[in-house]
C-alpha positions in Angstrom: 19.5 63.7 -26.8 19.6 60.0 -25.9 16.9 60.4 -23.2 19.4 59.5 -20.6 20.8 63.1 -20.4 20.0 65.1 -17.2 20.4 64.4 -13.5 20.2 60.9 -12.2 17.0 59.9 -10.5 18.0 56.5 -9.4 21.2 56.1 -7.3 21.1 52.5 -6.6 19.3 49.2 -7.6 19.0 46.8 -4.8 17.4 43.8 -6.4 15.5 42.7 -9.6 12.7 40.3 -8.9 11.1 38.3 -11.6 9.9 35.0 -12.6 11.9 33.2 -15.3 11.6 34.8 -18.5 11.8 32.5 -21.7 13.4 34.2 -24.8 10.2 32.8 -26.7 7.9 34.7 -24.2 9.8 37.8 -24.4 9.8 37.7 -28.2 5.9 37.2 -28.3 5.5 40.2 -25.9 7.8 42.3 -27.8 6.1 41.4 -31.3 2.8 42.3 -29.8 4.1 45.7 -28.5 6.0 46.5 -31.6 2.8 46.1 -33.7 0.8 48.2 -31.4 -1.1 45.5 -29.5 -1.6 45.2 -25.9 -0.5 42.1 -23.7 -3.1 40.5 -21.5 -1.2 38.6 -18.8 -2.6 35.3 -17.7 -4.2 34.9 -14.3 -1.7 35.1 -11.5 1.0 36.7 -13.7 3.6 38.6 -11.8 5.4 41.7 -13.3 9.0 42.1 -12.6 9.8 44.4 -9.7 12.8 46.6 -9.0 13.7 47.7 -5.5 15.8 50.8 -5.8 16.9 54.1 -4.0 16.7 57.5 -5.6 19.4 60.1 -5.4 17.3 61.8 -2.7 17.2 58.5 -0.5 13.7 57.5 -1.3 13.2 53.7 -1.4 11.1 52.8 -4.3 9.6 49.6 -5.9 9.1 50.0 -9.5 7.2 47.4 -11.7 8.5 47.0 -15.3 7.8 44.9 -18.3 9.4 41.6 -18.8 11.7 42.6 -21.6 13.0 45.6 -19.5 14.7 43.0 -17.3 17.2 42.5 -20.2 18.6 46.1 -19.5 18.4 45.8 -15.8 19.5 42.3 -14.4 23.1 40.9 -14.7 24.3 43.9 -16.8 26.9 46.6 -15.8 25.6 48.8 -13.0 25.6 52.1 -15.1 23.6 50.5 -18.0 21.0 49.2 -15.4 20.7 52.5 -13.6 20.5 54.4 -17.0 17.6 52.1 -18.1 15.7 52.5 -14.9 16.0 56.3 -15.2 14.5 56.1 -18.6 11.5 54.1 -17.2 10.9 56.6 -14.4 11.4 59.8 -16.8 9.0 58.3 -19.3 6.4 57.7 -16.7 6.7 61.2 -15.6 6.0 62.4 -19.0 9.4 62.7 -20.6 9.0 62.5 -24.4 12.7 62.0 -25.2 12.9 59.2 -22.5 9.8 57.4 -23.9 11.2 57.6 -27.4 14.5 56.1 -26.3 12.6 53.3 -24.7 10.8 52.6 -27.9 14.0 52.7 -29.8 15.4 50.1 -27.3 12.3 48.0 -27.4 12.4 47.8 -31.2 16.2 46.9 -31.3 15.7 44.3 -28.9 12.8 42.8 -30.8 15.0 42.8 -34.1 17.8 41.1 -32.1 15.6 38.4 -30.6 13.7 37.9 -33.8 16.7 37.1 -35.7 17.3 34.2 -33.1 13.9 32.8 -34.0 14.2 33.2 -37.7 14.7 29.3 -38.0 12.8 26.5 -39.8 9.6 25.6 -38.2 9.4 23.7 -34.9 9.0 20.0 -35.2 5.8 18.6 -33.6 4.5 15.3 -33.9 3.4 12.2 -31.6 7.0 11.7 -30.7 8.4 15.3 -30.3 6.3 17.6 -28.4 7.5 21.2 -27.6 5.9 23.0 -24.7 4.2 25.4 -27.2 2.2 22.6 -28.7 -1.6 22.7 -28.7 -3.7 19.9 -27.7 -4.1 17.6 -24.8 -1.6 14.7 -24.0 -2.1 12.2 -21.4 0.4 11.2 -18.9 0.9 7.9 -20.5 2.5 9.8 -23.5 4.4 12.7 -21.9 4.6 11.5 -18.1 3.1 13.0 -15.1 6.0 15.5 -14.8 5.5 16.4 -18.4 1.7 16.9 -18.0 2.2 19.2 -15.1 4.8 21.3 -16.9 2.4 21.7 -19.7 -0.3 22.7 -17.5 1.8 25.2 -15.6 3.1 26.6 -18.8 -0.4 27.3 -20.3 -1.4 28.8 -17.1 1.2 31.4 -17.5 3.7 30.1 -14.9 7.1 30.5 -16.4 9.0 27.2 -16.3 12.5 26.8 -18.0 11.9 25.9 -21.7 11.4 22.3 -22.4 10.5 19.8 -25.2 9.3 16.2 -24.6 10.3 13.0 -26.4 7.1 10.9 -25.8 6.9 7.4 -24.4 6.3 6.1 -27.8 10.0 6.7 -28.7 11.0 4.1 -26.2 9.6 1.3 -28.5 11.7 2.5 -31.6 14.8 1.2 -33.1 17.9 3.0 -31.8 18.4 4.9 -35.1 15.0 6.2 -35.0 15.2 7.0 -31.4 18.3 9.3 -32.2 16.5 10.9 -35.0 13.6 12.1 -32.9 16.1 13.1 -30.2 17.8 15.4 -32.7 14.3 16.9 -33.6 13.6 17.6 -30.0 17.0 19.4 -29.4 16.3 21.3 -32.7 13.0 22.5 -31.0 14.7 23.4 -27.9 17.3 25.5 -29.7 14.7 27.6 -31.4 12.6 27.9 -28.1 15.6 29.2 -26.2 17.5 31.0 -29.0 20.5 29.1 -28.1 22.4 26.3 -29.7 24.5 23.4 -28.7 28.2 24.0 -28.8 27.7 27.8 -29.6 30.4 29.6 -27.6 28.4 32.8 -27.4 24.8 31.5 -26.5 25.5 27.8 -25.5 22.4 25.6 -24.8 23.1 23.2 -21.9 20.2 20.7 -21.3 18.8 18.8 -18.2 17.7 15.4 -19.5 14.9 14.2 -17.2 13.2 10.7 -17.5 9.8 10.4 -16.2 6.7 8.1 -16.0 2.9 8.6 -15.5 3.3 7.6 -12.0 5.0 10.3 -9.5 8.4 8.7 -8.4 10.1 11.7 -6.4 13.9 11.3 -6.8 13.9 7.9 -8.4 13.9 8.2 -12.2 17.3 9.6 -13.4 18.2 13.2 -14.4 21.3 14.2 -16.3 22.4 17.8 -15.9 24.5 20.1 -18.1 24.3 17.8 -21.1 25.9 19.2 -24.3 29.1 20.7 -22.6 32.1 20.4 -24.9 35.3 22.1 -25.5 33.5 24.5 -27.9 31.8 26.4 -25.2 34.7 26.3 -22.6 35.7 29.9 -23.5 32.1 31.2 -23.6 30.9 29.8 -20.2 33.1 32.2 -17.8 31.8 35.2 -19.8 28.2 34.2 -19.0 28.4 32.6 -15.6 31.8 33.5 -14.1 35.1 31.5 -14.1 34.2 29.5 -10.8 30.8 28.6 -12.0 32.0 27.4 -15.4 34.5 25.1 -13.7 31.7 23.6 -11.5 29.5 23.2 -14.7 32.3 21.3 -16.4 33.0 19.1 -13.5 29.2 18.4 -13.1 28.8 17.4 -16.6 32.0 15.1 -16.5 31.0 13.4 -13.2 27.4 12.9 -14.7 29.1 11.1 -17.7 31.5 9.0 -15.6 28.7 8.0 -13.1 26.6 6.7 -15.8 29.3 5.1 -17.8 31.2 3.5 -15.0 29.7 3.6 -11.4 32.5 1.7 -9.9 35.1 4.0 -11.4 33.1 7.0 -10.3 32.5 5.9 -6.5 35.8 7.0 -5.0 35.7 10.4 -6.9 32.1 11.1 -5.6 33.4 11.2 -2.1 35.7 14.1 -3.2 33.1 16.3 -4.7 31.3 18.8 -2.4 30.1 22.4 -2.7 33.0 24.0 -1.0 35.6 23.0 -3.6 38.4 25.4 -4.1 38.5 26.2 -7.9 42.0 24.5 -8.1 40.6 21.4 -6.6 37.8 21.6 -9.1 40.2 21.7 -11.9 42.1 18.8 -10.6 39.0 16.5 -10.2 37.6 17.6 -13.6 41.0 16.5 -15.1 41.0 13.2 -13.3 37.3 12.5 -14.3 38.0 13.5 -18.1 41.1 11.1 -18.1 38.8 8.1 -16.9 36.2 9.0 -19.6 38.8 9.3 -22.2 40.0 5.8 -21.6 36.3 4.5 -21.8 34.5 6.7 -24.5 36.4 9.7 -25.6 33.6 10.9 -27.9 31.6 11.7 -24.9 34.0 14.6 -24.0 33.8 16.3 -27.4 30.5 15.7 -28.9 27.2 17.2 -27.6 25.2 14.8 -29.8 27.0 11.9 -28.4 26.2 12.9 -24.8 22.6 13.2 -25.6 22.3 9.9 -27.2 24.3 8.3 -24.4 21.9 9.7 -21.8 18.9 8.7 -23.8 20.0 5.1 -23.8 21.0 5.1 -20.2 17.6 6.5 -19.2 15.8 3.8 -21.1 18.3 1.3 -19.6 17.7 2.5 -16.1 14.0 2.0 -16.6 14.4 -1.6 -17.7 16.8 -2.4 -14.8 14.3 -1.1 -12.2 11.1 -2.2 -13.8 10.4 -4.8 -11.2 10.2 -2.1 -8.5 8.4 0.3 -10.9 5.6 -2.1 -11.7 4.4 -2.3 -8.1 3.3 1.3 -8.5 1.6 1.1 -12.0 -2.1 0.3 -12.4 -3.1 -2.2 -15.0 -1.3 -0.9 -18.0 2.4 -1.0 -18.5 3.8 2.4 -18.9 7.0 3.5 -20.6 9.3 6.4 -19.9 9.3 9.7 -21.8 12.2 12.3 -21.6 12.0 15.9 -20.9 14.6 18.0 -22.4 14.8 21.3 -20.4 17.0 24.2 -20.6 19.6 24.3 -17.6 19.3 27.2 -15.1 22.7 27.7 -13.6 22.6 27.6 -9.7 26.2 27.7 -9.0 27.2 31.3 -9.9 27.4 32.7 -6.3 25.9 32.5 -2.9 22.8 34.1 -4.2 22.1 31.2 -6.5 20.4 28.0 -5.2 18.1 25.1 -6.0 15.3 24.2 -3.7 12.0 22.9 -2.8 9.2 25.3 -1.6 6.2 24.0 0.5 3.1 25.9 0.6 2.7 24.5 4.0 5.3 23.4 6.5 5.5 19.6 6.0 5.6 18.8 9.9 3.3 21.6 11.2 1.0 22.6 8.3 1.5 26.3 8.9 3.8 28.8 7.3 5.8 28.5 4.0 8.8 26.1 4.1 11.8 26.0 2.0 14.7 23.7 1.8 17.7 24.8 -0.3 21.5 24.7 -0.8 23.6 27.5 -2.2 25.9 27.0 -5.1 25.0 23.4 -6.0 23.0 21.8 -8.7 19.5 20.7 -8.0 20.0 16.9 -8.4 22.5 16.9 -5.5 19.7 18.4 -3.3 16.7 16.4 -4.7 18.6 13.0 -4.3 19.6 13.5 -0.7 23.3 13.8 -1.6 23.4 17.1 0.5 21.9 18.2 3.7 19.7 21.2 2.8 19.3 24.4 4.8 15.9 25.3 6.0 13.8 28.3 6.5 10.1 29.0 7.6 8.2 32.1 6.8 4.8 32.9 8.1 4.5 36.3 6.2 5.7 37.3 2.7 7.7 40.2 4.1 10.0 37.7 6.1 11.5 36.5 2.8 12.0 39.8 1.2 15.7 40.4 2.0 17.4 37.0 2.0 15.0 35.4 -0.6 13.8 37.9 -3.1 13.0 35.2 -5.6 10.6 33.5 -3.1 9.1 36.9 -2.1 8.3 37.5 -5.6 6.7 34.1 -6.2 4.8 34.1 -2.9 1.3 34.8 -4.3 1.7 31.9 -6.8 1.4 29.4 -4.0 -2.2 30.2 -3.3 -2.9 29.9 -7.0 -1.1 26.5 -7.0 -3.0 25.2 -4.1 -6.2 26.1 -6.0 -5.0 24.2 -9.0 -4.1 21.1 -7.0 -6.8 21.5 -4.5 -4.3 20.9 -1.7 -0.9 21.8 -0.4 1.9 21.8 -3.1 5.6 21.5 -3.3 7.5 23.5 -5.9 11.0 22.5 -7.1 12.6 25.6 -8.3 15.8 27.7 -8.7 16.4 31.1 -7.2 19.2 33.1 -9.0 19.4 36.5 -7.2 15.8 37.8 -7.5 14.7 35.4 -10.4 12.4 32.3 -9.5 12.3 29.5 -12.0 9.8 26.8 -11.6 10.9 23.3 -12.5 8.1 21.1 -11.3 5.2 21.3 -9.0 3.5 18.3 -7.2 0.8 17.7 -4.5 2.9 17.9 -1.3 3.0 15.0 1.0 3.1 16.1 4.5 3.7 14.5 7.7 0.4 13.5 9.8 0.2 16.6 11.8 1.1 18.8 9.0 -1.6 17.4 6.7 -4.3 17.6 9.0 -3.6 21.2 9.9 -3.0 22.2 6.5 -6.0 20.4 5.1 -8.4 21.4 7.7 -7.3 25.1 7.4 -8.2 24.9 3.8 -11.5 23.5 4.5 -12.4 26.0 7.0 -11.5 28.7 4.5 -14.0 27.0 2.0 -11.3 26.2 -0.5 -11.9 22.4 -0.3 -15.0 20.2 0.6 -15.4 17.3 2.9 -14.6 14.8 0.1 -11.4 16.4 -0.8 -10.4 16.2 2.9 -10.9 12.6 3.0 -8.7 12.1 -0.1 -5.9 14.2 1.2 -5.7 12.9 4.8 -4.8 9.2 4.5 -5.0 6.6 7.2 -1.2 6.7 7.8 -1.5 10.3 8.5 -3.7 9.6 11.4 -1.4 6.8 12.5 1.5 9.1 12.6 -0.5 11.6 14.7 -1.5 8.9 17.1 1.9 7.2 17.3 5.5 8.2 18.6 7.4 10.1 15.9 11.1 10.3 15.0 12.8 13.5 15.3 14.1 14.3 11.8 17.4 15.6 13.0 18.3 12.4 14.8 18.7 10.6 11.3 21.7 12.8 10.5 24.0 10.9 13.1 23.0 7.3 11.9 25.3 5.4 9.7 23.7 4.7 6.1 23.1 1.1 5.2 21.3 1.2 1.9 19.0 3.0 -0.3 15.9 1.4 -1.9 12.4 2.4 -3.2 9.8 3.5 -0.8 6.2 3.0 -0.7 5.1 5.8 1.4 6.0 9.6 0.8 7.0 10.7 4.2 7.3 8.3 7.0 10.1 6.9 9.3 10.4 4.2 12.0 13.0 2.5 14.1 12.8 -1.1 15.0 14.6 -4.4 15.7 15.3 -6.3 12.3 14.2 -9.8 12.0 14.3 -12.2 8.9 11.2 -14.3 9.2 7.5 -13.9 10.2 8.0 -16.5 12.9 10.9 -14.5 14.6 8.8 -11.4 14.2 6.0 -13.1 16.2 8.3 -14.4 18.8 10.0 -11.0 19.3 6.6 -9.3 19.6 5.5 -11.8 22.1 8.6 -11.2 24.1 9.0 -7.3 23.8 5.3 -6.4 22.8 6.2 -2.7 23.0 9.1 -2.6 20.7 8.8 -2.1 16.9 9.9 -4.9 14.7 11.1 -4.6 11.1 10.7 -7.5 8.7 13.5 -8.1 6.2 13.1 -10.8 3.4 14.7 -11.4 0.1 11.2 -11.5 -1.4 7.8 -10.8 -0.2 4.8 -12.6 -1.7 1.0 -12.0 -1.4 0.8 -14.4 1.5 3.1 -12.1 3.5 0.3 -9.4 3.6 -1.4 -11.3 6.5 1.8 -10.7 8.7 1.9 -6.9 8.0 -0.4 -5.6 10.8 2.2 -6.8 13.5 5.2 -5.2 11.9 6.2 -1.6 11.9 8.4 -1.7 8.7 9.5 -4.0 6.0 12.7 -4.2 3.9 12.6 -6.3 0.7 15.7 -7.1 -1.4 13.5 -7.6 -4.5 10.3 -5.9 -5.5 7.5 -7.0 -3.2 4.3 -8.5 -4.4 1.6 -5.7 -5.2 -0.7 -7.0 -2.5 2.0 -6.3 0.1 2.8 -2.9 -1.3 -0.9 -2.1 -1.3 -1.4 -3.3 2.3 1.8 -1.3 3.4 0.5 1.9 1.9 -3.0 1.5 3.5 -1.6 0.5 6.9 1.1 3.3 6.8 4.1 0.9 7.2 7.3 2.5 6.1 8.8 0.1 3.5 11.9 0.1 1.3 12.0 -2.3 -1.8 14.7 -3.4 -4.2 17.5 -3.1 -1.6 19.5 -5.7 -3.6 20.0 -3.0 -6.3 22.1 -1.2 -3.7 24.3 -4.3 -3.1 22.4 -5.6 -0.1 22.1 -9.3 0.6 20.8 -11.6 3.5 22.5 -14.6 4.8 19.6 -16.7 6.2 21.9 -19.2 8.1 23.7 -16.6 10.0 20.6 -14.4 10.3 22.5 -11.3 9.0 22.0 -8.5 6.6 25.1 -7.3 4.7 25.4 -4.2 2.7 27.6 -3.1 -0.4 30.5 -2.0 1.9 30.4 -5.3 4.1 28.8 -3.7 7.1 26.8 -6.4 8.9 23.4 -6.1 10.6 22.5 -9.0 12.8 19.0 -10.2 13.7 17.6 -8.2 16.5 19.7 -5.1 15.8 18.0 -1.8 15.6 17.7 -0.2 12.2 15.8 2.9 11.0 13.7 3.3 7.8 13.3 6.8 6.2 10.7 6.8 3.5 11.6 10.4 2.7 15.2 9.8 2.1 14.5 6.1 0.7 17.2 4.9 3.2 18.0 2.4 5.7 20.1 3.5 8.6 21.8 1.5 11.4 20.7 2.3 14.8 17.8 3.6 16.6 16.5 7.2 16.0 15.4 9.4 18.8 11.6 9.4 19.3 9.4 12.1 20.4 6.5 10.4 22.3 3.0 10.7 20.9 1.4 13.4 23.1 -1.6 14.7 21.1 -4.3 12.2 22.5 -3.2 12.5 25.9 -3.2 16.2 25.6 -6.8 16.1 24.1 -7.8 13.8 27.0 -6.9 16.4 29.5 -3.7 14.6 30.8 -0.7 16.5 31.8 1.7 16.8 28.9 5.0 18.6 29.2 5.1 21.4 26.4 7.5 24.2 25.6 5.9 27.7 25.2 6.5 27.4 21.5 4.8 24.0 21.4 1.7 24.8 23.3 0.0 27.0 20.6 0.9 24.4 18.0 -0.6 21.6 20.1 -3.7 23.7 20.8 -4.1 24.1 17.1 -3.4 20.6 16.1 -6.0 19.3 18.7 -8.7 21.6 17.3 -8.0 20.6 13.7 -7.8 16.9 14.7 -11.1 17.0 16.5 -12.7 18.8 13.7 -11.3 16.3 11.2 -12.9 13.4 13.3 -16.2 15.3 13.6 -16.2 15.8 9.7 -15.6 12.1 9.1 -18.5 11.1 11.3 -20.7 13.2 9.3 -19.4 11.7 6.1 -22.6 9.9 4.9 -23.1 6.5 3.3 -23.9 8.2 -0.1 -20.4 9.6 -0.3 -18.9 6.2 -0.7 -19.1 5.0 -4.3 -17.1 2.0 -4.3 -16.4 -1.3 -2.3 -12.8 -0.3 -2.3 -13.7 3.0 -0.4 -15.8 1.0 2.0 -13.2 -1.7 2.4 -10.5 0.9 3.1 -12.7 2.6 5.7 -13.4 -0.9 7.4 -9.9 -2.0 7.5 -7.9 1.2 8.0 -10.3 4.0 8.6 -13.3 5.3 10.3 -15.2 1.9 10.2 -12.4 0.0 11.7 -13.8 -0.3 15.1 -17.3 0.5 14.4 -19.9 -2.1 15.7 -22.2 -0.7 13.1 -19.9 -1.1 10.2 -22.0 -3.7 8.4 -25.1 -1.5 8.7 -23.3 1.4 7.2 -21.9 -0.6 4.3 -25.1 -2.1 3.4 -27.0 1.4 3.5 -24.1 2.8 1.3 -24.6 -0.1 -1.2 -28.3 0.7 -1.4 -27.7 4.3 -2.1 -24.9 3.7 -4.6 -25.4 0.4 -6.1 -24.9 1.4 -9.7 -21.8 3.2 -8.9 -20.4 0.4 -6.9 -20.7 -2.0 -9.6 -19.1 0.3 -12.3 -16.2 0.9 -9.9 -15.8 -2.7 -9.2 -14.4 -3.1 -12.9 -11.9 -0.5 -12.3 -10.2 -2.6 -9.4 -6.5 -3.2 -9.9 -4.2 -6.0 -8.9 -3.6 -5.7 -5.2 -7.0 -4.4 -4.1 -8.7 -7.8 -3.9 -8.5 -7.9 -0.1 -9.9 -4.4 0.4 -12.8 -5.0 -1.9 -13.5 -8.5 -0.4 -13.6 -6.9 3.2 -16.6 -4.8 2.1 -18.3 -7.5 0.2 -18.2 -10.0 3.1 -20.2 -7.4 5.1 -22.9 -7.2 2.6 -26.1 -9.2 3.5 -26.5 -12.3 1.1 -29.4 -10.6 -0.9 -27.2 -7.8 -1.6 -24.1 -9.9 -2.5 -26.3 -11.7 -5.0 -27.7 -8.4 -6.6 -24.0 -7.3 -6.9 -22.8 -10.5 -8.6 -25.8 -10.7 -10.9 -25.2 -7.0 -12.0 -21.5 -7.5 -12.4 -21.9 -10.5 -14.6 -24.5 -8.7 -16.7 -22.2 -5.7 -17.2 -19.3 -8.1 -18.0 -21.3 -9.8 -20.7 -22.4 -6.4 -22.0 -18.9 -5.2 -22.4 -17.5 -8.4 -23.4 -14.9 -8.7 -20.6 -14.1 -11.2 -17.8 -11.3 -12.2 -15.7 -8.5 -9.7 -15.6 -10.2 -7.1 -17.8 -13.3 -7.1 -15.5 -11.6 -5.7 -12.3 -8.5 -7.7 -12.2 -10.2 -11.0 -11.1 -11.8 -9.1 -8.3 -15.3 -11.0 -9.0 -13.5 -14.4 -8.8 -12.2 -13.5 -5.6 -15.6 -12.9 -4.2 -16.7 -16.4 -5.1 -16.9 -18.9 -2.3 -17.4 -22.5 -3.6 -18.9 -23.3 -0.2 -21.9 -21.0 -0.5 -25.1 -23.0 0.4 -27.4 -24.4 -2.2 -30.0 -21.7 -1.3 -27.5 -19.1 -2.4 -26.5 -20.7 -5.5 -30.2 -21.3 -6.6 -30.8 -17.5 -6.8 -28.8 -17.4 -9.9 -29.8 -18.5 -13.4 -27.7 -21.5 -14.6 -25.7 -19.3 -17.0 -24.8 -17.0 -14.1 -23.7 -20.0 -12.0 -21.3 -20.9 -14.9 -20.1 -17.4 -15.2 -19.4 -17.2 -11.5 -17.5 -20.4 -11.6 -15.5 -19.0 -14.6 -14.5 -16.0 -12.7 -13.4 -18.3 -9.8 -11.3 -20.5 -12.0 -9.6 -17.3 -13.5 -8.8 -16.0 -9.9 -7.4 -19.5 -8.9 -5.1 -19.4 -12.0 -4.1 -15.9 -11.2 -3.3 -17.0 -7.5 -1.2 -19.7 -8.9 0.8 -17.3 -11.1 1.4 -15.0 -8.2 2.6 -17.7 -6.0 5.0 -19.0 -8.7 6.3 -15.7 -9.8 9.8 -14.7 -8.7 9.6 -10.8 -9.3 13.5 -10.8 -9.5 13.3 -12.9 -12.7 9.8 -12.2 -14.1 9.4 -8.6 -14.3 6.0 -8.0 -15.6 3.2 -9.8 -14.0 0.5 -8.0 -15.9 2.4 -8.3 -19.2 2.7 -12.1 -18.6 -1.2 -12.1 -18.1 -1.7 -10.2 -21.0 0.7 -11.6 -23.6 0.9 -15.3 -22.3 -2.3 -15.8 -20.5 -2.6 -17.6 -17.1 -1.0 -20.8 -16.1 -3.1 -24.1 -16.0 -4.5 -25.5 -12.7 -4.8 -29.2 -12.0 -8.5 -29.9 -12.1 -9.2 -32.8 -9.8 -12.2 -33.9 -7.7 -10.3 -32.3 -4.7 -10.0 -29.1 -6.5 -13.7 -28.7 -7.1 -15.0 -30.6 -3.9 -15.8 -27.2 -2.4 -18.9 -27.0 -4.7 -20.7 -29.9 -3.4 -23.5 -27.7 -2.0 -23.9 -26.4 -5.6 -23.9 -30.0 -6.9 -26.5 -31.0 -4.4 -28.7 -28.0 -5.3 -29.4 -29.8 -8.7 -28.9 -26.9 -10.9 -28.5 -28.0 -14.5 -25.4 -26.1 -15.8 -24.8 -25.4 -19.4 -21.3 -26.8 -20.5 -21.1 -25.1 -23.8 -19.9 -21.3 -24.0 -17.3 -20.0 -26.1 -16.6 -17.2 -23.7 -15.4 -19.6 -21.0 -11.9 -20.2 -19.9 -11.1 -23.8 -21.2 -10.4 -24.9 -17.8 -13.8 -23.8 -16.6 -15.3 -26.6 -18.9 -13.0 -29.1 -17.3 -14.3 -27.9 -13.8 -18.0 -28.2 -15.0 -17.1 -31.7 -16.4 -15.7 -32.9 -13.1 -18.7 -31.4 -11.1 -20.9 -33.7 -13.4 -19.0 -36.9 -12.2 -20.7 -39.3 -9.8 -20.6 -38.6 -6.1 -18.7 -41.8 -5.7 -15.7 -40.1 -7.4 -15.8 -37.4 -4.6 -16.5 -39.6 -1.5 -15.6 -43.1 -0.6 -18.9 -44.7 0.4 -17.0 -47.7 2.1 -15.4 -45.2 4.5 -17.7 -44.0 7.1 -15.6 -40.8 7.8 -15.7 -39.8 4.2 -19.4 -40.8 3.9 -20.2 -38.9 7.0 -18.8 -35.6 5.5 -21.4 -35.9 2.7 -24.1 -37.0 5.1 -23.6 -33.9 7.3 -23.6 -31.8 4.0 -26.9 -33.2 2.8 -28.5 -32.6 6.3 -27.5 -29.0 6.3 -28.9 -28.6 2.7 -32.0 -30.6 3.5 -31.6 -33.1 0.7 -31.5 -36.7 0.5 -28.1 -38.6 0.4 -27.4 -39.4 -3.1 -26.1 -42.8 -4.3 -22.5 -43.4 -5.3 -23.6 -43.5 -9.0 -25.6 -40.5 -8.8 -24.6 -37.3 -10.5 
């Protein structure tokens, strides 16, 4: 007997729900079972579940082992029913059914083991499969890669992947290709599939990534490796229509990277509802264009992979100007993630999507955006308008989204890992949920406050984490009018750029100079204004508080980026990469298609979609503060409970922040941030708070000072200036001592932040509190900071792409040292401190400054000119010192 004999128990299988099951994982579990061991699933592991109906009409949910899914999902109905019958019979004590299951288990193990009987996996500093042991920093394997590693090790099933580390970027082309082949070799072993194999074809998603999180910005190339060798096998695996869509996607991806201009007219023809005949026509047209440019890309999987490797690196180099604004001190390089493709175009039950653990606008409920029968990148890059669903209870997802229903409990686990709301990029194919990536979710202001305060009330995060998650721009969004998201759908698209905020939008009138912005605000103070320029410099940061948005054709200075992030100003950078230009004489902006926007026209910035739209979006007026103040606010029955909950959460957040003590602020940057953008902004006792905080955390504050990065000077300076003089002196003394101990200064010692604190006009009484060597150290830091400012003022980010690299590799530019340059130090000169001039650690131009300060007073002031001499006389009176003679030094 086969074990299947006898009357049927199961009449119908409704759905098979499971997480993605890698062949490697199934092989390991089978091997353990065949050898008599017991699998210990990782925390949070989800067993596959089968919803079925018995012949008597009883509905059952049966949990099975992962390898049983091979006999139950996407196989003939009779085969699946027979296998599930065996499982039920064996669990009821049927010896023959149990024996048949063991036979099938052993046979499956032998089949899969044969697929993995390959040479050993390659693993080194360049090629890193997801099965590798050890820890790898994000600078080596990227932020995406590090998260994928962490998820995989925690037992979350992600599609098989192998990484080509950032070190490969620096290699000659032939060595790059060698290690790329090794990574593909590993992926073939891990998946049990091979490139150009008609029976088990391996198709690859090539994802480029950096240590920083840039959602939707770095390129991804899908279905890489498709060649005529697999054309016949694809329909057997995915169906004829899906095979055609996969082929078209591969070909259009190649053409888009090979010749964007040739691809542009065809792109408009490609959409999810294509008839199979039209899919074939477009595929043939695209293949003809590729054949005229590089025919090998149509027939060689290896050529495709090498082509996309170089394209990924070239994309990084082209966009490095913009990317550098979001890097810290170090220059970071791209790594490549080679991941097995998951097909999401088989039928209407196949879809890519993003799953939020909390609704991005409300903060309550699970929210999903998805699109059926499309590839993920079309959804992630905003080419398609997604469908949306919100679920407040797991059971609501069971029928329509069985894959999400199965994954539901993982969301709590992920929130624990990330200590906050999460967003999951995934695919759902019938009941199978595949995790592609997980990140901390950026929610709108109301959503973030509601979600975070809910987690705080539940004891899942502390007050410190609340402060980290709820940023000043979230509060600004709550307290300001907000754009209705659906109103963006009807606005014409102007351009796409790089956003500095994750989730913000604003409409305003467009202007091309700070003067015109100020004039417009004077004439219409209640209207939003958006400032557009070819290039933003550090000096532009002072104008940001009066603007509601910025558009920069080139990458903006990091000071501007940092200020925009802290102020919550929606901003788009590098618009010239999308063909935008500005005609300053006509006061017009012109996009790639020739559409003209004139000064004063309404435009809308969407940070989420990284787009600039023409026209004014529909605003929902800010009502929360009025509601909390007891004013009458028109609310629908559905809105009222949400507003009541948000009001409670907002009040609780404010109360929590008021209780946040001085001891919790461990850096000047934190204090400066609170002073300029947060809880201390309008506080009459801000100075007292900052000084108490410094007293409680002096050591931490000084240590963190050396971690400052370019673009944070103004934030640190805001807090430093609130310190009392004796505390400023203590801080500067300790910072100089720590710098000498570590042998660092200037850029390495907090990116010139110490020099930014130095004020030449400090009175002599202040300067006399320092030892002469410390005075020289402060002058040295000041000189380096001045040279840095000269570099920032001179740099055109469109031409010089690496400010930090310029500093590290070429040093700082020279400054012109004259009596006028150092005249601000006259109070120091009058203090009579003898300054040592010889010190090998000094910048050479510091010695020039010291030598200049040693010149006679007659070189600084014209004793024959009463006006000039009067300046010196008043200074001497202020310092209580006698007037020196013109030859005195």
